[in-house]
C-alpha positions, 0 to 999 in steps of 0.5 A: 500500500505504501509503495502504491501511494509513493508511486502515485505521489511521484507520478502526481508531482511529475505530472503537476510540475511538467504541466506548468511547462506548456512548451519545451524546446531542447532543455528550455521551456515556456511556462503557461503563465508566460504564454498566456501573458504574451498571447493576451498582449498580442491577441486580436478579435478572432472567430475561431479562438482555438485555432488562433491560440494554436497558431500562436503556440507556433509563432511564440515557439519560433520567437523563443527559438530565435532568441535562443539562437541570439543567446548562443551567439552572445548577442545579449552581451553587446554594448549596443544592446546593453545601452539600449536596455539601459535607456529603456529602463530609464524610460519606464522605471518612473511608471513603477515608482508611484503609488497606484491609488494616489496616481489614480486619484490624481488622474481622476481629479484632473479629469473631473476638474478639466470639465469646468473652466474657472474665471479667477482673479489673483492678488499677490505680495512678494515676500522674503522666503526667510521672513518670520511673522505676519506683522509686516507692512506687506502682510497688512497690505494683502490683508487690507485687500482680503478684508475689502473682498470679504466686505463685498467690494467688486471694483477689483483692480482699485482695491490694491494700494501702495506698491506691494500688491499685484493684481491679475485677472487670469481669465479662465483657467483649467486643470494644469494651468496653475501650480497644483497648490493654487489649483487646489485652492481655486477649485475649492471655491464657489463662484463669488467666493474669496480664498483665505490668505495663502503663504507660499515660499515667496509670496502671499496670495488671494484668489477670487472665483468670478465665474465658471463655465463648462470646459470650452474644449480645444480649438484649432484656428488660423490667424492673421496678425498685424503688429506695430512697435510698442511705442507706436503713435496713434497714427501708426496704430490707426494705420495698422487697424485700417489694414486689418479691416481691409484684409478682413473684408478680403477674407470674407469674400476670398476662399483661401484664408491661408493665402492672405495669412502668407501675404499679410500676417506678421506672425513669423511662426505661422504665416508660412503654414496658412496662419494655423496655430497648433490645437490649444485649450483654456488658459493657453493664450491671452484671455481676450484672444481666447474669448474671441476664439470661443465666439466663433461657432462654425468651422470656417467662421472668421472673426472681425479684427480685434486687439490684444497686447500682441497687435491686431488679430483676425482669426478663422475657426478650423475645428473645435473639439469638446472635452470628453467627459468619460474617465475611460476616454483614451484621448483624454486619459493620454492627455491627462497622464502626459501632463500629470507626469510633467507636473509637480503633483506627481511628487505626492504619489512618489512620496506616498510610494516611498513610505509604502516601500520602506517595509518591503525593502527593509529600510531602516535608519542606523540606530547610532545616528544623530541629526546633530552629527548629520547636519554638522558634517553637512554644514562643514561640506557646504562651507569647505573650499576643498572639492574633495572634502567628502572623500576625506571625512571618516564620517563619509564611510558611516552607514546611515541606512540599511536595507535587506539587501544593502546599505547607504553610507553618509557620503551619499547624504553629504553629496545630496545636501551640498548639491541641493543647498547650493542649487537655487533652482532646488533649494527654496529655504527648506530647513535641515530637517525638511532636507533630511526627510526629503533625502530619506524618501529619495534614498528609499526610492533610489534603492528600490529603483536599482532593484526593481526587477527583484521587487516588481514582477511586471517590471522584470517581465517588461524588461525581459520582453524589450531585451528579447525583442532587441535580440530578435531584431539582431539575430533576424538581421544576421540570419535572415534580412541581410542574408536575403538582400545580399543573395542577389543570385538567389533572389533573381532565381526566386523571381524567375520561378515565381513571376506569376506572383508579381503582377500589377493591379490597375496602377498609375504613374502619379505625383503625391504631395503631402502638405502641413495643412489643408490651406497649404495644400490648396496653395501648392495645388494651385501653383502646380496647376499653374505650371510650377515645378513640384520639386522647386516647391518642395525645396522652397517650402522645406519641411512644410511639404513632401513630394513623391513621383512614382508608379502605384497601384490605385488601391494603395493610394487615397484618391480617385478609383477611376482617374483619367490621365492628367487629372488631380484628386481633391485635397484630402485632409489626413487625421493628423491635420496634414493634407494630400493631393495626387496628380495622375500622369499615366494610367495602366490596366490590371495584370501587367508583369512587374519587372524584377526591379519593380518587384524587388521589395516583394521578392526580398520579403518572400525570399526572406520567408524562404530563408527564415523557414529553413533556419527555423527547421534547423533550430527545431532539429537542434532544440526539439519542440514539444507541446503539452497538449493537455495543458494547451486544452486547459488554456484554450478553455481558460482564455 
């Protein structure tokens, strides 16, 4: 009986252990977990799931065989691949150094705030960051303004007195327009409400919420700008405004606003692009400019001339996009997350994360460490003229923090302290205690950062995927791509044996012009139709336009399905705001034989597949492949 139980236990253990290896190739294996992860990352909508999973088994096995071949050649040890892996690590590691819940809260908060624009006025008084007490003349000045606002005074600009208080009508703002601490204040106010006095490191502040509105969304406009020197007399200003009025009258009847912008606009950044300004939202530009943009309701509508501190503007509305309200909208999430990463509020998530990981990494401050000693040596370093002072101090060798897998010595603290306090961009009057608390968080984060693979499985997998992807590229270059392109005899032979594969569908000799905007495309189309040389135009407009003249199958290009020789397509607006048009020189019928040169790209691709298949067969001979069919069926059911 014992023998039977022992035999059953051995069989069960072997079966269970092997069951988790879905695929083996030689002495190597692919686990169920790894395969499912890879499949889920690359899967697409399919009608036959079982067939798709089985096909992916073959694809993923071939991928791992190629990576193994790269390892055999030690391609992963090359300095280039190591540098690329290092750069990739730096790009993604910050995403693993934030508290997920805090990050989610900040993201959702920003999305919620982005739904509402706030009209805010701001009063401030600059103060010395080291000032102590609230009885100064400056404090009394800002307090006077506060008391008048609370009393209901609404002549906001006249409330300031003396030289201390500065007033600003900020116009409408939205999330990320202001620093986070100020944004929190204004989004906590009701319309008509005044904030309490707020002291930052360098000023006293008061904010008052004048009005709010639903988010104005994002706008794309073109403008014609007329400028005049700052010290211009009245006659010069009137002359400029008259010119603006004349151009406005032309714009109302002239279909091409871009031509007028190119001829008259003084905006050096946009006039060559038909006056088009990159898409923008609330708080980006001057409040007067923004209010005039919002008045335009229909695409193509043109404003009357209006003045700002920059000059006189005429604007044309190109497009208006509402701010998405769904927290799952991909475009909104991407926009918010991009801004969040670049904003100082991300430090909240980092600080929370640093405290949370302290236990995980076994972070402890040395028991025999005194702050008095820390600050005394730090002060010595700051006031020493000896650049090597840190290396000469015995204190530098003292352990100040310990971790489960390492420690940090005092030289790191002294270096941080001296660099932080001597940099006016980072040091804003923080006390030694505040600097020490900052450094503790930084030390914990940096230790965790350098050991991320050990503490975060997801990060380790992402690094492995990137490394293997690079190895795949290198081994494919060596074994397939360069091999095929260099074998001209083999390619030509393959072409001759398979000419039926290389025939033209209905095609044409064409000129394809890609332009930075619709308005610019219309200008270029008009120029070419009038006899201008397209190559000269490309040279004149540099990066604004691109041209390509060659033979294409009609199905490969956007344009007319049945064009005639010498005709032009309409100007086609692309999703990224650029525009394209096509000129048709000669039309060819379906079924014409491609020459070897005309087929070369397709022949190289097909010939590469032949070489790759032969190579994979050789790898499978070297590393025999076995698939655990029982486990595969459970995966098919699971997925």
